[in-house]
N, C-alpha and C positions, 0 to 999 in steps of 0.2 A: 504494500500500500504506500502511495506517495503522500507524505504529510505536508509538503511545501509546494509553493508555486515556483515554477522554473523561471526565475527572473535573471536579468543580466547581472553579472557580478560587478560589484562596485570596485572602482580602481584601487581603493585602499587595500584590497585583498591581494593585488598583484605583488608577487614576490614573497608574500607572507609564508613562513615556514618552507620556503623554496630553496633550502640549502642543498648542496651537492651530496650525493650518497657517500658515506664514509667507509664503506667496505672497500677492500682492495680493488684498485682501479682496473686490474687485469682480469678480474673475475667477479661477476655479479653473484650475490648470495641467493641462488635459486632455491626453490622449495626442495627440488631433488637433491641438491648438494647438502642442504641443511639436514634433511632426514637421514642422510647417509653418515653424518658426522658422529663420532663416538661421544659419549657423555662428557668427557673432559673438554673436548673442543667446544661443545655447546655451552659449557660453563664459562669458557673464555669469552665467547660471544656475549653472554649475559653481562659479564664484567665490562665489556667494551661499549655496549649499546644501551643498556638499561640504566636509567637514572631515576632516582626518587625525587619527585617534585610534589610537595604537599601530600595529599592522600593517595596519589597515583604513582605507579611506575610509568615512565615515559620512554618510548622506544621510537627511534627514527633511523631506518637503514637505507631504504631506497625510495619508495613512492609514498607510503602512508606515515603519518604521525599518530602514534597509538598511545592512548592513556588507559591504564587498567589498574584495578585493585585486586587482581588475581596475583599469582606468584610471578616473580620475574621470568621464570622459565615459560610459563603460560603466556605471558605478555609478548615475549619474543616469538613464540610459536605463532600467535595470531598475526603478528606483524609480517613474518615471512610468508604466511599463507595468503594474506591479503595483498602483499606485494606481488605474489605470483598471480593472483586473480587479476590484478591490474594489468599484468603483462598479457594474460590470456584475453582479457576484455579488449585491449587495444588491437589485438591481432585480427579482429573482425572488421577493422576499418581499412579502407584503401588509403595509402599514404601515411604520413606521420600523425600521431595523436599527441597533441600538446595542450596542457592546461597551465594556467599561470598561478596555481595555488596548490599547496600540498594538502591532499584530503586528510581530514582528521577523523579518528575513530576512537570511541570509548567502548571498551569491552568490560562490563562490570559484573561482579561476582554474584550478587543476589538480586532478587526482584526489588528489595528495598533500596540497595545502593544504586540500582538502575533507575528506579523511580526518582530518587533524590538527585541523581546526576542529570536526568532529563529535565526535571523541574527547575534545577538551578540554571540550566542553559536556556530553556524555553519559557520559564515562568509558569509552567503548568505541568502536572504529572501526566505520564502516558496512560493510555487505557490499560486496565488490568490484564487484558489478554495479549498485550504487546510484548513480543520477544525482541523487538528492535525497530528502529525507525531512522529516517533521514530527516533531520530537523533544521529549521532556519529561523533566525531572529535577526531582523534587519539585514545587515550584510555579513552575518556570521552563520556558518554552516558546519554541521557535524553529523557523523554517523554513530548510532548507538546500538549496542547489542547486550542482551542479558544472558550470561552464561548459565544461570540456574535452569533455564529451559532445556538444557542438554546440548551436547556438542553438535548433533545433527541439525537440530532446530535452529540454533544460533548461527551456525555456519550458512545454512540455507537463507536465513533472514538477512545476514550480512551481505551475501552475494546479491540478493534481490534489492535491498535498500542501497547497497553500494553501487549497483547499476544506476539507480536514480541519481545518486550523488555524482557519479562520473559523467553521466549524460548531461546533468545540469551544468557542471563545470565546463564541459567541452562545448555544449551547444549554446549556452548563454541566452536562451530564448524560451518562449512558451512552446511546449511540445504537446501535441495531442495525447491524451491519456491512452488511447488505443495503441499508440506506438510506444510510448514510454513503458506501459505495463506489459506490452507484448515482448519487448526486449528483456525486461526484468524477469518475467516468468520463464523465459527460455534460459536465462543464465543462473537462476537460483539453484539449480541442481548440478551445476558444474563441479567437476573434480579437478582441483588445481594440479593434480599429478598427470592429467591428460592434456593433449594439445587442444587448441580452440576448435580445430576441425573435428577431432574425435568427439569432443564434447557436444558439438552441434548434432552429430548423428546419434550419440548416446541419448540425447534428450527425448527422442521419440519413445524410448524404452523406460524412461524414468518418470516422465510427466504424468500427472493425473488427468490432463485435459483431453487426450485422444478419445478416451471412453465417453467423456461428456459430449464431445462433438459428435461422436457416433450415435449417441442417443438423440441429439438434436437432429441429425440427418434423418433419423427414422421416426421423427415426430413423437418421441417418448418423453420429452421434457415438457411437463404440463405448463401451458400458458406461454410457451416460447416457440417461435417459428424456427424454420430451418436456417442454417448458417447463411449469412448474407453479407458479403464483403462490402458492397456499395453502401449498405446501411451502416455497417461498422465504421467505414471511413468517414461517414458524414456525422457520426455520433459526437455530441458535445460533452465536455467534461461533467456538466451537471447531470447528464444521464447516468453517469457512474455514481455520483454522490447521492442521488435521490432514489435510486432503485433499491428495492428490498432484497434483491438477490443479484449480485453483480457477476455470478459465475458465467452466464452466457457471454458477457462482454469479455471477461478474462479469457475464456476458452477460445473465442474467435480471435482475440488479439494474439494469444500465444500461437495459434495456428497460422495466422498470416505471417508473423515474423519467422516462425519455423519454416514455413513454406519458402520464403525468399532466401533465408540464409543457408538452407540445406540444398539449394539448387545450383551449386558451383558458381562460376563466374557470372552467369546471367542474373542469378539471385543476388549475388554480392553487389552487382551494379545497381540493382533496384534499391537495396538496403542503403547503400551509400548515397544514392540520389535523394532518398528521403532524408537522411542525416544532413546532407549539405543544404538541401532546400530549407528545412526547418531551422537549421543553424543560421541561415541568411534571412530568416524572418519571412519567408515566402508562404503564402497560403497554399493549402493542399491543391486547390484548383490550378495553381501554376506549377507546382511540383509534379503533380500527376493530373493532367487534364482528364475530363470525364471519359473521353474515348479510350485513353490509356487505362483508366480505372476499369472500364468495362472489359477490355481485353485481358487485363490481369485477373479480374473476377472469374472469367471463363477458365483460365489456367488454374486458378485456385479451386474451382469446382471439380476439375479433373483430379487435382491433388487429393481432395477429400475422398473421391470415389476410388482412386487408384492407389493411394498410400494409407490414408486414415482407416478406410473400411477394411482392407485386407489385414492391416496391422491388428485391428481389434478382433476380426473374425477368425484369423488363422495364425498370424505370427506369434503373438503372445501365448495363445492356447497351445501351439506347437511346442514352444519352449517349456511351458509348464508340464506338458506330458513327458518330455525328455527328462526333466528334473526328477520326476517320480518313477522313472524307469519304464515308462509305457512306450517303448520304441515302435512297436508295431502299430499301435493306435496313432502315434505321431506321424508315421509314414502315410497312413490312410488319410489323415487330416491334411498333410502336405500335398498329397495327390489331388485332393478335392480343391485345395487352395489354388494350385497351379492350373487346374481345369477352369476355374472361375477367373483367375487373375494371372494369365500366363506370362506377362511381362513384369510382374512385381519383382523388384530387385532383391528384397529380403527373402522372398520365397525361393527365388533362384539360388540365392546364397545357401539356404538350407538344403536345397537339392544337391548342390555341389558338395557340401559337407557330408551328406548321407552317401553320395556316390564314392567319395574318398574313403569313408569308413568301410564301404563294401568292397574296396580294392580297386575301383576304377578311378585312379588318380589323374590319368591323362584326360579322361572325359570331364572330370570335375574341374581340371585346370582350364579347359576350353571354355567352360561356362563362366568361371570367374574372370577370365581375361576379358570377356565381352562386357562384364559389369564394371570394369575399371574406369570407364569414361561416362558412366550413367549416374544419374542422381534421382533421389537421395541414395547415398551409399550405406550399406550395412556397416556399423562401427568397427567390425573386425575384418573388413574386406582386405585391407593391406596385409594383415597378418596371415590370412588364408592364402592370398596370392603368393606371398613369400615362401610359406611352407610348401605349397604344392609345386612351385617352381623349383625349389631345392630338391624335393623328393622325386621330381621327374627329370632332373639333370640340367635344368636351365639355371645354372649357377650365377650367370651375370645378372639376369633379371631378378633372381632370388635375392641377391645383395641389395638391389634397388628397392624392392618392396619391403624387405626385412628392415632396412634402415628407416624407411618411412614408418613402418609399424612401431619401431622402437622410439622414434620421434613422437609418435602419437601416445605411446604409453611406455615410459622409461622403466617401469617396474616389471615388464614382461621378461622374465628370466629365460623362458624357453626360446623366445626370439633372440635374445642376447647370445645364448649358447649356439644357435644355428649360425649367427653372424660370425662367431669366433671359430666355428668348425672349419677344418681344412678340407 
């Protein structure tokens, strides 16, 4: 939820907390590197970067200025994690991403210290259900998170509200809520250990919204019509604030942003066209004329039918059957899915996996090679391409795909071993 209006930053903020990173100039302290450090090395980092200022430990390494009443170790962990989120976030933009202010974050231990911190900053306490928010008072901005809600909840909230914070700082203008919330809901599930591209494709399997959209598509959400992109793009912010149930708006906004950022260079172009247009204060009618909106809506409708529907009807049920060991039932479901949706990239991915397990690795390799340039991609496509290339003797391409897979997920030890194999 966005708690502030996205207004232009006052010039007094320019350069505030904008000091240079103090980590070794030759190597950025990445999340991957931090997590691999032994305890003694992490303790040295605490001594270098964590300072006690009043009631808080204050940490500043790269992008974020973090205040916390947790332990020094927890404070630096949140700092490195959010710095990595910043890096992943900026990777979805074409060109450089620059803001003239260091984003501030308060990660507070208890609901009481969180409420006290927000009240001190904003002059009023947060709602009792709030696990975090992005707040503004005049020309002061800060992101808040409450650790008492649990690690998963607070990290998801910080990514969601942190997206509002960074969008505000970067765009410096009023952004339609359908776009702002669409981006935030897509990024709230991100894993900072995965690349931006991998996170984009993982989102389909993590989000709650595909099922809600599927229900809308089939007229099963009472009092709500079918997904309508033109209507969504025309929605005003007060439609979000005044509705008793904002889920249809959130679901469609999530879907639209997922649709454009999951479709390779074409989608990336649309995403950045919207970013730059809104950043320059242009109305939607100028950024996307009605004729272009109509064409985009037609493609979005196809996405709902060819991606969202098979995902809910077959892809997730297929994975659930495999998890409980029902392989024969899973194979029957997969066959039914491919009969109904023969071009769906995820179902073809599952077919290749099944063929490889059955011994037909060359046939499986032919299928996944054809998927390499199609969108949206299954999140583990690069991994499967690399493994099948390696196992069928195509060592040159195996190296290419395995390196990409390791870039997408540095924690994949099986991929690492294959890369190091002679």
